[in-house]
C-alpha positions as CSV (number, residue, x, y, z in Angstrom):
1,M,-43.8,65.6,-25.2
2,Q,-40.8,64.2,-23.3
3,F,-39.3,66.2,-20.5
4,P,-37.0,68.0,-19.7
5,V,-37.7,70.5,-22.6
6,A,-35.7,73.6,-23.4
7,V,-37.5,76.6,-24.9
8,V,-35.2,78.2,-27.4
9,S,-35.7,81.6,-28.9
10,E,-33.3,83.4,-31.3
11,G,-30.7,80.7,-30.7
12,A,-30.7,80.9,-26.9
13,V,-32.3,78.9,-24.2
14,I,-34.9,81.1,-22.4
15,A,-36.5,78.5,-20.2
16,V,-36.3,74.8,-19.2
17,Y,-39.3,72.7,-18.1
18,A,-38.7,69.5,-16.1
19,A,-42.5,68.7,-16.3
20,A,-45.7,70.1,-17.7
21,A,-46.4,73.4,-16.0
22,P,-48.3,76.7,-16.9
23,F,-46.2,79.1,-18.9
24,V,-46.2,82.6,-20.3
25,Y,-45.6,83.7,-23.8
26,G,-44.7,87.3,-24.5
27,E,-43.8,90.2,-22.3
28,A,-45.6,92.9,-20.3
29,E,-49.1,93.7,-21.5
30,D,-48.7,91.4,-24.5
31,A,-48.0,88.3,-22.3
32,V,-50.4,85.4,-22.6
33,N,-50.8,82.8,-19.9
34,H,-51.1,79.2,-21.1
35,P,-52.2,76.1,-19.0
36,A,-50.0,73.1,-18.3
37,D,-52.4,71.0,-20.5
38,A,-50.8,72.7,-23.6
39,W,-47.8,70.4,-23.2
40,S,-49.9,67.3,-23.8
41,L,-52.7,68.7,-26.0
42,W,-51.0,71.0,-28.5
43,S,-49.7,69.8,-31.8
44,A,-46.6,71.2,-33.5
45,D,-48.8,73.5,-35.5
46,D,-50.5,74.7,-32.3
47,W,-47.1,75.6,-30.8
48,A,-46.1,77.5,-34.0
49,A,-49.4,79.5,-33.9
50,M,-49.5,80.2,-30.2
51,C,-45.8,80.7,-29.5
52,P,-44.2,81.9,-32.8
53,G,-40.4,82.1,-32.5
54,W,-40.1,79.3,-30.0
55,S,-38.4,76.0,-30.6
56,L,-39.0,73.1,-28.1
57,L,-35.9,70.9,-27.9
58,P,-35.1,67.9,-25.7
59,V,-32.4,68.4,-23.1
60,V,-29.3,66.2,-23.2
61,D,-28.0,66.0,-19.6
62,D,-24.8,64.0,-19.3
63,P,-23.0,65.2,-16.2
64,P,-19.2,64.5,-16.2
65,L,-17.7,62.5,-13.4
66,E,-14.5,63.5,-11.7
67,P,-13.3,62.2,-8.3
68,G,-13.6,64.7,-5.5
69,K,-15.7,67.1,-7.6
70,R,-19.4,67.8,-8.1
71,A,-20.8,68.7,-11.5
72,E,-23.1,71.8,-11.4
73,W,-25.2,73.2,-14.2
74,R,-23.8,76.4,-15.8
75,P,-26.5,79.1,-16.5
76,V,-28.8,78.0,-19.3
77,E,-27.4,80.9,-21.3
78,D,-24.2,78.9,-21.6
79,W,-25.8,75.7,-22.7
80,T,-25.1,74.4,-26.2
81,V,-28.0,74.8,-28.6
82,G,-28.0,72.3,-31.5
83,S,-30.4,71.7,-34.4
84,D,-32.2,68.9,-32.6
85,A,-31.3,69.2,-28.9
86,V,-29.9,71.4,-26.2
87,T,-26.9,70.1,-24.2
88,V,-26.3,71.0,-20.6
89,V,-22.9,72.6,-19.9
90,Y,-21.4,71.9,-16.5
91,R,-18.7,73.4,-14.3
92,M,-16.8,71.2,-11.8
93,V,-16.8,72.2,-8.2
94,D,-14.5,70.8,-5.5
95,L,-16.4,68.9,-2.8
96,S,-16.0,70.0,0.8
97,S,-14.5,67.6,3.3
98,A,-18.0,66.9,4.6
99,E,-19.3,66.2,1.2
100,L,-16.3,63.9,0.4
101,A,-17.0,62.0,3.7
102,N,-20.7,61.6,2.8
103,E,-19.9,60.5,-0.7
104,L,-17.4,57.9,0.6
105,E,-19.9,56.7,3.2
106,A,-22.6,56.3,0.5
107,A,-20.3,54.4,-1.8
108,R,-19.3,52.1,1.0
109,S,-22.9,51.5,2.0
110,A,-23.9,50.7,-1.7
111,K,-21.0,48.2,-2.0
112,V,-22.1,46.5,1.3
113,R,-25.6,46.2,-0.1
114,A,-24.2,44.7,-3.3
115,I,-22.2,42.2,-1.3
116,D,-25.2,41.2,0.8
117,A,-27.2,40.7,-2.3
118,E,-24.6,38.4,-3.8
119,R,-24.3,36.5,-0.5
120,D,-28.0,36.0,-0.4
121,R,-28.1,34.9,-4.0
122,R,-25.5,32.3,-3.4
123,L,-27.0,31.0,-0.2
124,G,-30.3,30.7,-2.1
125,L,-28.6,28.3,-4.5
126,G,-28.0,25.9,-1.6
127,A,-25.0,23.7,-0.7
128,L,-23.8,21.1,-3.2
129,H,-23.3,17.6,-1.8
130,A,-23.4,14.2,-3.6
131,G,-24.7,15.9,-6.8
132,K,-27.6,17.5,-5.1
133,R,-28.2,21.0,-3.6
134,F,-29.6,21.4,0.0
135,S,-31.1,24.4,1.6
136,T,-28.8,26.5,3.8
137,S,-31.7,28.1,5.6
138,D,-31.6,28.5,9.4
139,A,-34.4,25.9,9.8
140,N,-32.7,23.3,7.6
141,R,-29.3,23.8,9.2
142,T,-31.0,23.3,12.6
143,D,-32.6,20.1,11.5
144,L,-29.3,18.9,10.0
145,G,-27.7,19.6,13.4
146,G,-30.2,17.5,15.1
147,M,-29.6,14.7,12.6
148,A,-25.8,15.0,13.1
149,T,-26.3,14.8,16.9
150,T,-28.3,11.6,16.5
151,A,-25.7,10.1,14.2
152,G,-23.0,10.9,16.9
153,L,-25.1,9.2,19.6
154,V,-25.5,6.1,17.4
155,L,-21.8,5.9,16.6
156,S,-21.0,6.3,20.3
157,G,-23.4,3.5,21.3
158,A,-25.7,5.8,23.2
159,L,-28.5,5.0,20.7
160,P,-29.1,1.4,19.5
161,A,-29.7,2.1,15.8
162,W,-29.6,4.7,13.1
163,P,-33.3,5.8,12.6
164,D,-35.0,4.6,9.4
165,S,-36.5,8.1,9.1
166,Y,-32.9,9.4,8.5
167,A,-31.8,6.4,6.5
168,Q,-34.6,7.0,4.0
169,G,-32.8,10.2,3.0
170,W,-32.7,14.0,3.3
171,I,-34.8,16.1,0.9
172,A,-32.9,18.3,-1.5
173,I,-34.0,21.6,-3.0
174,D,-35.3,19.8,-6.1
175,N,-37.6,17.7,-3.8
176,T,-35.7,14.5,-4.3
177,R,-34.0,12.5,-1.5
178,L,-30.4,11.7,-0.9
179,P,-30.3,8.3,0.9
180,L,-28.3,8.3,4.1
181,P,-27.9,4.6,4.9
182,T,-25.3,5.1,7.7
183,P,-24.8,7.7,10.4
184,A,-21.6,8.7,8.7
185,D,-23.6,9.6,5.6
186,G,-25.8,11.9,7.7
187,I,-22.8,13.6,9.4
188,A,-21.2,14.1,5.9
189,L,-24.3,15.9,4.6
190,A,-24.7,18.1,7.7
191,A,-21.0,19.0,7.6
192,A,-21.2,19.9,3.9
193,V,-24.1,22.2,4.4
194,A,-22.6,23.8,7.5
195,L,-19.2,24.4,5.8
196,S,-20.8,25.8,2.6
197,Y,-22.9,28.2,4.7
198,S,-20.1,29.3,6.9
199,A,-17.6,29.8,4.1
200,T,-20.1,31.9,2.2
201,V,-21.0,34.1,5.2
202,Q,-17.3,34.5,6.2
203,H,-16.3,35.5,2.6
204,A,-19.1,38.1,2.6
205,R,-17.8,39.5,5.9
206,D,-14.3,39.7,4.5
207,L,-15.6,41.6,1.4
208,K,-17.6,44.0,3.6
209,D,-14.7,44.7,5.9
210,A,-12.7,45.5,2.8
211,A,-15.4,47.8,1.4
212,L,-15.9,49.6,4.7
213,T,-12.2,50.5,4.9
214,A,-11.4,51.0,1.2
215,A,-10.5,54.5,0.0
216,D,-12.3,53.4,-3.2
217,P,-15.1,50.9,-2.5
218,A,-15.6,50.4,-6.2
219,A,-12.3,48.5,-6.2
220,V,-13.8,45.8,-4.1
221,D,-15.3,43.1,-6.4
222,E,-18.4,41.7,-4.8
223,L,-18.4,38.8,-7.4
224,A,-14.8,37.6,-6.7
225,G,-13.4,34.9,-4.5
226,W,-16.6,33.2,-3.4
227,P,-16.3,29.5,-2.4
228,E,-17.7,27.0,-4.8
């Protein structure tokens, strides 16, 4: 038995069950109490024998959407009873100013979360440089900053030589090395990762600013405009 289930008698809905629960069949002194287990244990024949006149039909619940309004169930007596399902009938109610504000805030928050998720996904791909991708993590950017500082000192003459440990190469996400034979090569890699990271973070900030001020946050496309 899949819930929710509508109990139909003489063409009308008399009860709706969202989950298995005890129920009563009949009225007054003829009423019979049945346990919640009936929903999982009874066969169609059991239902026919124990609750004659009842039909158990699935509920089709497809609330309409209309800006500035909330869909509310009409009384079950107004629902549409078909041959194989019961369809919920709704009425549309204007939202209060407080409800509208809460709804807008929720939509903005959801859009911000979607933007953050797309930002994190893109940062996780790494920065592309010289045909390889390099981590944009805080730790890797810090290490690259140290390498760039060393390169600058070598180029300025403050250090005598470019360290062989850097010249051997920087390890990419795929665990291969990109050789950095000169200090300029090291600076180029550090700059590429820094620029990729900052461009991605700044674009995410722009999108979030737009979402947080938009009358319709759904109009902000969290997949658009990202730097390559």
